[in-house]
VMD Tcl script that draws the C-alpha trace (Angstrom):
set ca {
  {-0.20 -4.11 27.93}
  {-1.91 -1.96 29.87}
  {-1.80 -1.84 34.30}
  {-4.96 -3.87 35.82}
  {-5.32 -0.53 37.43}
  {-4.92 2.49 34.81}
  {-8.15 2.68 34.53}
  {-11.43 2.29 36.43}
  {-14.97 0.68 35.26}
  {-18.10 3.03 36.20}
  {-15.31 6.05 36.45}
  {-13.49 6.64 33.68}
  {-14.92 4.04 31.33}
  {-19.26 2.99 30.57}
  {-19.91 6.82 32.16}
  {-22.64 7.53 29.63}
  {-25.65 7.64 31.93}
  {-28.72 4.45 31.45}
  {-30.32 2.77 32.98}
  {-31.14 -1.17 32.60}
  {-34.76 -1.92 31.69}
  {-35.11 -5.15 31.58}
  {-32.60 -8.31 32.10}
  {-32.52 -12.77 31.82}
  {-30.89 -15.02 33.22}
  {-27.91 -14.81 29.56}
  {-28.26 -10.16 29.25}
  {-29.59 -7.09 30.36}
  {-30.68 -4.92 28.58}
  {-29.63 -1.50 28.76}
  {-31.49 2.04 27.85}
  {-29.35 5.26 27.28}
  {-30.21 8.39 28.73}
  {-31.34 10.90 25.46}
  {-28.84 13.93 25.83}
  {-31.21 15.59 22.74}
  {-34.34 17.18 23.02}
  {-36.10 15.53 20.29}
  {-34.89 11.70 19.62}
  {-35.43 9.25 16.25}
  {-38.31 7.56 15.54}
  {-36.22 4.35 15.99}
  {-34.22 3.57 18.39}
  {-30.52 1.31 18.05}
  {-30.22 -1.38 19.40}
  {-26.31 -2.69 19.74}
  {-25.60 -5.75 20.13}
  {-21.78 -6.96 21.75}
  {-19.70 -9.16 20.52}
  {-19.96 -12.48 24.13}
  {-16.06 -12.42 24.49}
  {-14.93 -9.30 25.93}
  {-17.24 -6.07 28.25}
  {-19.98 -4.29 26.70}
  {-18.07 -0.90 27.05}
  {-16.01 -1.16 23.40}
  {-19.19 1.36 22.80}
  {-18.33 3.48 25.63}
  {-14.82 4.33 26.05}
  {-13.29 7.26 27.56}
  {-15.42 10.59 27.55}
  {-15.03 11.94 23.72}
  {-14.66 8.44 22.67}
  {-17.30 7.20 23.42}
  {-19.50 5.66 20.81}
  {-22.68 5.64 23.79}
  {-22.51 9.49 24.24}
  {-21.74 10.13 20.02}
  {-24.42 8.72 19.20}
  {-26.99 9.86 22.04}
  {-25.61 13.12 20.77}
  {-27.13 12.45 17.43}
  {-30.50 12.29 19.07}
  {-30.53 8.51 18.82}
  {-32.48 6.20 21.93}
  {-29.35 3.99 22.12}
  {-30.19 0.07 23.62}
  {-27.14 -2.22 24.50}
  {-27.26 -5.98 25.29}
  {-24.23 -6.85 28.59}
  {-23.84 -10.30 28.43}
  {-23.33 -12.28 31.61}
  {-20.04 -14.37 31.92}
  {-20.69 -17.70 32.03}
  {-19.58 -20.44 34.13}
  {-19.49 -24.26 33.54}
  {-23.96 -23.92 35.22}
  {-24.08 -22.30 31.47}
  {-22.43 -24.86 29.36}
  {-25.32 -25.27 27.46}
  {-25.99 -21.48 26.13}
  {-25.60 -21.99 22.49}
  {-26.55 -19.91 19.25}
  {-30.17 -20.17 19.34}
  {-30.10 -19.15 23.16}
  {-28.42 -16.12 22.70}
  {-30.50 -15.12 19.57}
  {-33.45 -15.91 21.29}
  {-31.97 -13.18 23.60}
  {-31.95 -10.54 20.47}
  {-35.40 -11.27 19.66}
  {-36.10 -10.98 23.03}
  {-34.57 -7.31 23.57}
  {-36.39 -6.02 20.92}
  {-39.17 -7.08 22.12}
  {-38.11 -5.53 25.54}
  {-37.58 -2.39 23.33}
  {-40.37 -1.75 21.11}
  {-42.39 -2.21 24.39}
  {-40.49 0.77 25.81}
  {-40.16 3.29 23.13}
  {-43.61 2.41 21.95}
  {-42.41 2.38 18.23}
  {-43.20 -1.28 15.91}
  {-38.92 -0.59 14.72}
  {-36.22 -0.52 16.23}
  {-32.63 -1.03 14.47}
  {-29.83 -3.31 15.29}
  {-25.58 -2.51 15.06}
  {-23.83 -6.20 15.76}
  {-20.02 -6.54 16.59}
  {-17.70 -9.20 15.56}
  {-19.52 -12.04 17.03}
  {-22.55 -9.89 17.85}
  {-22.94 -8.95 13.93}
  {-23.34 -13.06 13.02}
  {-26.00 -13.79 15.41}
  {-27.69 -10.53 14.58}
  {-27.62 -11.80 10.67}
  {-28.80 -15.26 11.93}
  {-31.45 -13.53 13.27}
  {-32.40 -10.55 10.23}
  {-32.72 -14.46 8.51}
  {-35.29 -16.31 11.43}
  {-37.24 -13.36 11.40}
  {-38.16 -12.64 8.04}
  {-38.25 -16.30 7.66}
  {-41.43 -16.15 10.32}
  {-42.43 -13.15 8.17}
  {-41.27 -10.77 11.37}
  {-38.62 -8.70 9.61}
  {-40.93 -5.32 10.12}
  {-39.42 -5.82 13.66}
  {-35.44 -4.11 12.01}
  {-35.05 -0.65 10.54}
  {-31.63 -1.46 9.38}
  {-29.24 -2.96 9.48}
  {-24.78 -2.63 10.54}
  {-22.94 -4.92 11.15}
  {-19.02 -3.36 12.54}
  {-16.12 -5.93 11.60}
  {-18.40 -9.10 11.59}
  {-17.46 -11.39 9.20}
  {-20.06 -13.85 7.42}
  {-18.34 -15.57 4.73}
  {-15.37 -17.53 6.18}
  {-13.86 -19.84 2.70}
  {-11.31 -16.38 3.15}
  {-11.21 -14.98 6.33}
  {-7.72 -14.38 6.82}
  {-4.92 -16.14 8.93}
  {-7.16 -16.31 12.03}
  {-10.15 -18.91 9.62}
  {-6.65 -21.09 7.85}
  {-5.02 -22.24 11.40}
  {-8.20 -23.18 11.90}
  {-8.59 -26.91 10.36}
  {-11.33 -29.85 11.62}
  {-8.26 -32.13 14.20}
  {-7.44 -29.02 16.49}
  {-10.83 -27.51 16.31}
  {-11.81 -30.83 17.67}
  {-9.91 -30.81 20.08}
  {-10.48 -27.33 20.51}
  {-13.99 -28.05 21.27}
  {-14.00 -30.88 23.54}
  {-11.93 -28.79 26.28}
  {-14.33 -26.35 26.30}
  {-16.66 -28.88 26.39}
  {-14.91 -31.21 29.76}
  {-14.89 -27.63 31.09}
  {-17.96 -26.42 30.20}
  {-16.74 -22.68 28.83}
  {-13.60 -21.14 26.73}
  {-11.81 -19.19 28.47}
  {-11.92 -15.65 26.84}
  {-8.00 -14.93 28.24}
  {-6.61 -17.98 25.55}
  {-8.64 -16.58 23.04}
  {-7.18 -13.62 23.92}
  {-3.56 -14.34 22.79}
  {-4.23 -15.73 20.21}
  {-5.42 -13.20 18.27}
  {-2.38 -11.13 19.34}
  {-0.23 -13.87 18.40}
  {-2.14 -11.89 14.70}
  {0.09 -9.86 14.62}
  {3.59 -10.03 17.38}
  {5.36 -7.06 16.62}
  {2.68 -4.89 17.75}
  {0.82 -6.54 20.33}
  {3.27 -8.54 22.29}
  {6.86 -8.15 21.47}
  {5.99 -4.25 21.93}
  {5.14 -4.15 24.66}
  {7.73 -7.51 25.55}
  {10.90 -4.68 24.60}
  {8.85 -1.42 26.16}
  {7.89 -2.58 29.30}
  {10.70 -5.34 30.20}
  {13.72 -4.32 28.47}
  {13.48 -0.88 28.31}
  {11.59 -0.85 31.97}
  {8.61 2.07 31.23}
  {5.64 1.43 31.96}
  {3.53 0.74 29.46}
  {0.70 3.86 28.64}
  {-2.64 3.75 29.36}
  {-5.43 2.85 26.86}
  {-8.90 2.76 26.86}
  {-8.82 0.05 24.07}
  {-6.32 -2.24 25.66}
  {-7.88 -2.58 28.61}
  {-11.06 -3.00 27.52}
  {-9.65 -5.98 25.14}
  {-8.00 -7.44 28.03}
  {-11.33 -7.60 30.32}
  {-12.55 -10.66 28.76}
  {-14.91 -12.96 29.56}
  {-16.11 -16.67 28.66}
  {-17.72 -18.81 26.22}
  {-20.37 -21.09 27.03}
  {-19.20 -24.09 25.71}
  {-22.86 -24.91 23.36}
  {-21.60 -21.73 21.73}
  {-18.54 -21.53 20.55}
  {-19.11 -25.57 20.20}
  {-21.59 -23.82 17.60}
  {-19.10 -20.40 16.40}
  {-17.02 -23.38 14.88}
  {-19.08 -25.15 13.20}
  {-20.20 -22.37 11.60}
  {-16.58 -21.63 10.48}
  {-15.02 -24.63 9.55}
  {-18.76 -25.33 7.37}
  {-18.77 -21.41 6.11}
  {-22.59 -22.48 6.75}
  {-23.70 -18.91 7.02}
  {-22.75 -17.61 3.82}
  {-24.39 -21.08 2.11}
  {-28.63 -20.24 1.73}
  {-30.17 -22.81 4.37}
  {-26.82 -24.46 5.73}
  {-27.51 -22.94 8.89}
  {-30.17 -22.47 11.18}
  {-31.16 -20.00 13.50}
  {-34.40 -20.91 16.21}
  {-34.87 -23.59 14.02}
  {-35.37 -21.46 10.71}
  {-32.65 -22.19 7.80}
  {-30.64 -18.77 7.61}
  {-30.43 -17.37 4.48}
  {-28.68 -13.56 4.29}
  {-30.16 -13.42 1.06}
  {-33.96 -12.57 2.64}
  {-32.81 -9.94 4.60}
  {-33.38 -6.85 2.47}
  {-33.34 -4.09 4.83}
  {-31.17 -1.20 4.42}
  {-27.43 -2.74 6.18}
  {-23.87 -0.24 6.62}
  {-21.04 -2.29 6.71}
  {-17.83 -1.65 8.29}
  {-14.08 -3.06 7.73}
  {-10.88 -2.13 8.72}
  {-7.97 -1.94 6.57}
  {-5.65 -2.60 9.55}
  {-7.77 -5.56 10.80}
  {-5.79 -8.22 11.44}
  {-8.41 -10.09 12.76}
  {-11.23 -9.89 9.93}
  {-10.02 -8.84 7.05}
  {-11.63 -6.31 5.30}
  {-12.24 -7.69 2.55}
  {-13.76 -10.62 4.04}
  {-16.00 -7.96 5.94}
  {-17.33 -7.00 2.10}
  {-18.23 -10.06 1.20}
  {-20.88 -8.94 3.46}
  {-22.20 -6.94 0.64}
  {-23.17 -9.75 -2.03}
  {-24.19 -12.08 0.63}
  {-27.53 -9.27 2.19}
  {-30.47 -8.82 0.22}
  {-30.70 -5.30 0.53}
  {-29.28 -2.15 -0.32}
  {-26.12 -1.47 1.38}
  {-23.05 0.96 1.91}
  {-19.38 0.15 2.58}
  {-17.41 1.85 4.99}
  {-13.41 1.09 4.81}
  {-12.45 3.00 7.86}
  {-8.00 2.85 7.66}
  {-8.06 1.62 11.38}
  {-7.68 -1.82 13.12}
  {-10.23 -4.64 14.97}
  {-11.72 -2.33 17.09}
  {-10.22 0.89 17.02}
  {-12.21 1.16 12.82}
  {-15.23 1.11 15.06}
  {-14.96 2.87 17.00}
  {-12.61 6.51 16.32}
  {-14.17 8.80 16.96}
  {-15.32 11.12 13.91}
  {-12.97 13.98 15.66}
  {-9.39 11.36 15.66}
  {-6.70 13.15 13.33}
  {-6.71 9.16 12.07}
  {-9.66 8.28 11.26}
  {-9.79 11.62 8.68}
  {-8.13 9.53 5.39}
  {-9.05 9.42 2.07}
  {-8.44 7.92 -0.93}
  {-9.13 9.41 -3.86}
  {-8.53 8.85 -7.96}
  {-6.59 11.97 -9.31}
  {-6.06 12.85 -13.39}
  {-2.00 14.07 -13.73}
  {-0.56 14.24 -17.08}
  {-3.01 12.02 -18.01}
  {-1.99 9.51 -15.78}
  {-4.98 8.69 -13.24}
  {-3.82 8.30 -10.09}
  {-5.04 6.49 -7.39}
  {-4.73 8.78 -4.18}
  {-4.93 8.36 -0.16}
  {-4.62 11.09 2.28}
  {-4.48 11.08 6.07}
  {-5.00 14.95 6.85}
  {-2.96 16.23 9.92}
  {-4.22 18.24 12.33}
  {-0.94 20.65 12.29}
  {-1.24 23.11 9.91}
  {2.54 23.73 9.44}
  {4.53 20.80 9.18}
  {4.61 19.57 5.47}
  {2.97 16.82 4.21}
  {4.93 13.25 3.95}
  {4.70 11.64 1.08}
  {4.89 8.14 0.83}
  {6.21 6.19 -1.98}
  {6.10 2.76 -2.21}
  {7.86 -0.29 -3.15}
  {7.02 -2.91 -5.64}
  {3.88 -4.88 -7.24}
  {1.94 -3.62 -4.27}
  {-0.55 -0.46 -3.70}
  {-0.28 1.51 -1.24}
  {-2.43 -0.32 1.86}
  {0.78 -2.59 1.94}
  {2.15 0.37 4.11}
  {-1.07 0.76 6.21}
  {0.75 -0.47 10.18}
  {3.68 2.28 9.51}
  {1.56 4.55 8.66}
  {-1.12 3.72 11.51}
  {2.16 4.45 14.06}
  {3.06 8.14 12.85}
  {1.79 10.99 15.02}
  {-2.01 12.20 13.57}
  {-0.49 15.52 13.49}
  {1.05 14.57 10.30}
  {-0.78 14.42 7.15}
  {0.40 11.34 4.68}
  {0.09 11.23 1.13}
  {0.41 7.94 -1.16}
  {-0.45 6.80 -4.17}
  {-0.37 3.58 -6.47}
  {1.69 4.30 -9.02}
  {0.60 3.26 -12.51}
  {-0.77 -0.89 -13.31}
  {-1.21 -1.06 -9.77}
  {-4.17 -1.05 -6.84}
  {-6.22 1.20 -8.06}
  {-4.45 3.34 -10.52}
  {-5.23 1.88 -13.75}
  {-2.66 1.03 -16.27}
  {-0.24 3.75 -18.75}
  {-0.55 3.50 -22.37}
  {2.85 2.46 -22.79}
  {6.10 1.75 -20.13}
  {7.14 5.27 -18.35}
  {10.49 5.98 -16.69}
  {11.18 7.55 -12.93}
  {11.84 10.81 -14.86}
  {7.88 11.08 -16.13}
  {7.36 9.45 -12.85}
  {7.91 11.91 -10.36}
  {6.83 14.71 -13.32}
  {3.55 13.62 -12.34}
  {4.29 13.60 -8.86}
  {4.98 17.05 -9.30}
  {1.40 17.69 -10.78}
  {-0.13 16.19 -7.71}
  {1.17 17.57 -5.32}
  {-0.11 20.76 -6.94}
  {-3.78 18.94 -6.70}
  {-3.65 18.43 -3.29}
  {-2.99 21.78 -2.95}
  {0.81 21.28 -1.42}
  {4.21 23.13 -2.81}
  {6.26 20.77 -1.00}
  {7.05 17.71 1.16}
  {8.94 15.55 3.06}
  {9.28 12.55 0.86}
  {10.13 8.37 2.11}
  {10.16 5.74 -0.73}
  {10.71 2.06 0.06}
  {13.07 -0.45 -1.49}
  {11.94 0.33 -6.13}
  {10.43 3.31 -4.44}
  {13.49 5.14 -2.85}
  {15.04 4.73 -5.75}
  {12.03 6.89 -7.40}
  {12.30 9.30 -3.93}
  {16.15 9.57 -5.01}
  {15.17 11.31 -8.35}
  {12.53 13.10 -6.82}
  {14.87 14.92 -4.85}
  {17.82 15.66 -7.31}
  {15.84 16.95 -9.91}
  {12.72 18.59 -8.62}
  {14.82 20.06 -5.46}
  {12.33 22.59 -3.90}
  {9.32 19.82 -3.95}
  {11.14 17.66 -1.53}
  {11.93 19.31 1.85}
  {13.54 16.48 3.93}
  {14.89 12.60 2.63}
  {14.10 9.06 3.86}
  {15.57 6.49 2.04}
  {14.31 3.19 3.60}
  {15.50 -0.77 2.42}
  {16.74 0.85 -1.13}
  {20.09 1.78 -3.41}
  {21.52 3.28 -6.26}
  {20.33 1.94 -8.68}
  {22.19 0.49 -12.07}
  {25.29 0.97 -9.84}
  {24.81 -1.09 -6.69}
  {25.98 -4.04 -4.37}
  {22.99 -6.74 -6.43}
  {22.26 -9.48 -4.27}
  {22.31 -13.44 -4.58}
  {21.44 -14.44 -8.29}
  {18.97 -16.73 -5.93}
  {16.86 -13.83 -4.48}
  {17.09 -11.54 -7.64}
  {15.64 -14.93 -9.42}
  {12.67 -14.97 -7.22}
  {12.36 -10.98 -7.79}
  {12.22 -10.74 -11.89}
  {8.80 -12.31 -10.87}
  {5.42 -11.90 -9.37}
  {4.52 -15.59 -8.13}
  {5.35 -14.07 -4.84}
  {2.17 -11.46 -5.26}
  {-0.71 -14.32 -7.39}
  {0.59 -17.73 -5.29}
  {0.05 -17.25 -1.30}
  {2.79 -20.93 -0.87}
  {5.32 -19.38 -2.63}
  {6.06 -16.44 -1.29}
  {5.89 -18.93 2.13}
  {8.73 -20.18 -0.03}
  {10.71 -17.74 -0.71}
  {9.66 -14.84 1.52}
  {12.95 -16.03 3.98}
  {14.87 -16.09 0.85}
  {13.89 -13.33 -0.67}
  {12.67 -10.62 2.50}
  {15.44 -12.12 5.62}
  {14.51 -10.83 9.10}
  {11.09 -11.60 10.85}
  {10.25 -13.56 7.81}
  {13.62 -16.46 8.23}
  {11.41 -17.47 11.22}
  {8.17 -16.19 10.62}
  {7.06 -16.59 6.91}
  {3.69 -16.27 7.22}
  {3.67 -13.07 9.29}
  {5.11 -11.29 5.45}
  {2.50 -13.33 4.17}
  {-0.52 -11.51 5.51}
  {0.74 -8.36 5.19}
  {1.45 -9.23 1.33}
  {-1.64 -11.09 0.45}
  {-4.70 -8.83 3.49}
  {-4.71 -6.90 0.08}
  {-5.97 -7.53 -3.04}
  {-5.05 -4.42 -4.88}
  {-1.43 -5.78 -6.30}
  {-0.16 -5.19 -9.89}
  {-1.53 -6.13 -13.69}
  {1.55 -8.05 -14.77}
  {1.96 -5.40 -17.28}
  {2.40 -2.73 -14.25}
  {4.85 -5.19 -11.97}
  {6.80 -5.30 -15.92}
  {6.60 -1.63 -16.10}
  {8.04 -1.00 -12.86}
  {10.63 -3.01 -13.60}
  {11.52 -1.41 -16.67}
  {10.94 2.61 -15.42}
  {14.22 1.96 -13.17}
  {16.18 0.40 -16.43}
  {19.66 1.10 -16.89}
  {18.47 3.74 -13.93}
  {21.35 4.80 -11.19}
  {21.03 7.46 -8.38}
  {24.83 8.08 -8.12}
  {26.07 10.65 -10.10}
  {24.05 13.11 -8.98}
  {23.84 12.05 -4.68}
  {26.28 14.50 -3.97}
  {24.34 17.50 -5.23}
  {21.47 16.23 -2.94}
  {21.24 18.67 -0.90}
  {17.91 17.96 1.40}
  {18.40 16.33 4.83}
  {18.38 12.59 4.58}
  {17.71 9.83 6.04}
  {18.67 6.34 5.38}
  {17.73 3.65 6.85}
  {18.45 -0.22 6.41}
  {18.31 -3.52 7.72}
  {20.62 -5.66 8.25}
  {19.05 -8.59 7.00}
  {18.51 -7.02 3.54}
  {18.49 -10.27 0.81}
  {17.26 -8.24 -1.42}
  {18.81 -4.15 -0.88}
  {22.54 -5.39 0.81}
  {23.87 -3.12 3.48}
  {26.82 -1.99 1.55}
  {24.10 0.25 -0.41}
  {23.62 1.57 2.81}
  {26.49 2.66 3.15}
  {27.45 4.12 0.00}
  {24.71 6.68 -0.21}
  {25.44 7.55 2.58}
  {28.33 8.75 2.19}
  {27.61 10.38 -1.09}
  {24.53 12.10 0.51}
  {26.10 15.47 2.00}
  {23.91 16.25 4.44}
  {22.93 11.86 5.42}
  {22.75 9.55 8.42}
  {22.50 6.47 8.49}
  {20.53 4.04 10.86}
  {20.81 0.34 10.96}
  {18.25 -1.54 12.47}
  {17.18 -5.63 13.44}
  {15.36 -6.87 11.02}
  {14.72 -7.37 6.62}
  {13.84 -6.38 3.62}
  {10.16 -4.87 5.59}
  {11.37 -3.96 8.36}
  {8.94 -0.61 7.02}
  {6.26 -3.23 7.66}
  {7.26 -5.87 10.50}
  {8.74 -3.33 12.66}
  {6.66 -0.16 12.25}
  {6.30 0.19 15.76}
  {10.13 0.66 16.12}
  {10.74 2.76 12.74}
  {8.12 5.36 13.43}
  {9.82 6.70 15.91}
  {12.89 6.82 14.34}
  {11.36 9.06 11.23}
  {9.24 10.87 13.50}
  {12.42 12.10 15.63}
  {14.03 12.78 11.84}
  {10.74 14.67 10.03}
  {10.36 16.96 13.07}
  {14.24 17.67 14.80}
  {12.47 20.47 16.81}
  {9.72 18.64 18.84}
  {12.10 15.30 19.49}
  {14.91 17.45 20.87}
  {15.08 15.81 24.41}
  {14.04 12.82 23.23}
  {16.68 9.61 24.05}
  {18.60 8.32 21.33}
  {17.52 5.50 19.33}
  {18.10 1.88 20.28}
  {19.48 0.62 17.37}
  {22.90 2.22 15.74}
  {23.39 5.25 14.30}
  {25.80 5.94 12.26}
  {27.28 9.92 11.95}
  {27.01 11.66 8.45}
  {30.32 11.57 6.62}
}
mol new
graphics top color blue
foreach p $ca { graphics top sphere $p radius 0.5 }
foreach p [lrange $ca 0 end-1] q [lrange $ca 1 end] { graphics top cylinder $p $q radius 0.2 }
display resetview
């Protein structure tokens, strides 16, 4: 993923000035130098995960959370954990909890205060929460000023793909293997997490580095991710036990330092951060913490993945995404706007497919150039947009889209539509030509006059059951979506069911009927916008012949065929985003290398 010599610790990363002020066999305590004349009254203790090095919060200057916090006047302390070997196999959950308690005591002594705030990240957040419950039970919760949990899962009931793969027999085997060795190798766990997103974290680098011979780009987060540590066998055993029993979420079923754990007793002010594209801790599971903790809780949903959602600086354009509700034409629409930093580029308007909300295409949006502003919305009755008063047609929806652009301050936009959204995009480009600059049509067709899918595929498409029943989706995905879904249907299920913003039954029906009897064949020859048509060569829903048909009908069009299925914009986001980028900004990419996929020039 990244060259081993891409960064040097202490020169490129972990350079914020600080000193070790306390030490035990299990941890060290770093106090960072203040960078302001005055500091906040209560210090901040950061408890990082145990499976990687502490400097995830102190990346390169300008991207360092520690640098930012000290610049905001905080007294910051950090716990770097010791990298254990077999001698430390008996360090368990209580040992690490005791370390947090000891670190708090040291901070109180050094800073001459009675309270400190705590920020726990990932597994560090689990231990921090349990320590909070212990302090509450023993009458010492007053030591904690506030609690922040970053990408932490406390309720394992719906903890995503990682939890779904955890079952008692393989878990017992893994615990036995680690007990014999004395520890769990962090590289093993890193490989497991990478295979939860193989397209982005495995095959993307296989293609770039091995097949194309390109050097991996220097990326500080990936460098840190590869710098793993080990977990003591006892701690790994305890974490597995907590996950299988979901004991932390059940009052008094888990213990910390001899105290029953009831998170409801942790009634300090709390701040919970989750990542919209987190493949390890789904944001819905992180949100569940707001119902478990006893005090006032504020929840923040970042737009990135497991690590980037925590460490992205406020100035990162990819983090500048806002979700709002816009009322247009009597209909309220849930709209997401990612603000790019290029003032003169028109935004990209993305129109999603049927049945799912705007979050489905988050992997694609995250891969796009951050200078590009991106607008997405939930159609009426889908996701966070309420049901309309009755059925609607494409013409009415396109008028609402035009009004939404005006409300957001944009005269025109590049328009990308996928599947059902591609039909809407065609209608918008034809009947609102001054509002559409360039047109991208992905995995879509011409409506009633199209080459249809096979009857078996159509029957599965009519019912919304694939959005409500993960088992049904997993069985149907190879037949319906093709491409990588044929070999890895769980990946499709994870993408679609990673979000709970789905269409209501009526909303789904209204989407189906919006284009009933509609076809773009008569007006496609009148479309004058430069158009990119993208289609997979294994798309059961929209056979490839439809892409060729649109290419023939649209005068200024080009056709891009990739190896994949209907959801290629999601599952092959890393491959298709550059194709879209080159089309939307041809001047910037005039000298770039051609795509490795097949292209057909305009007819």
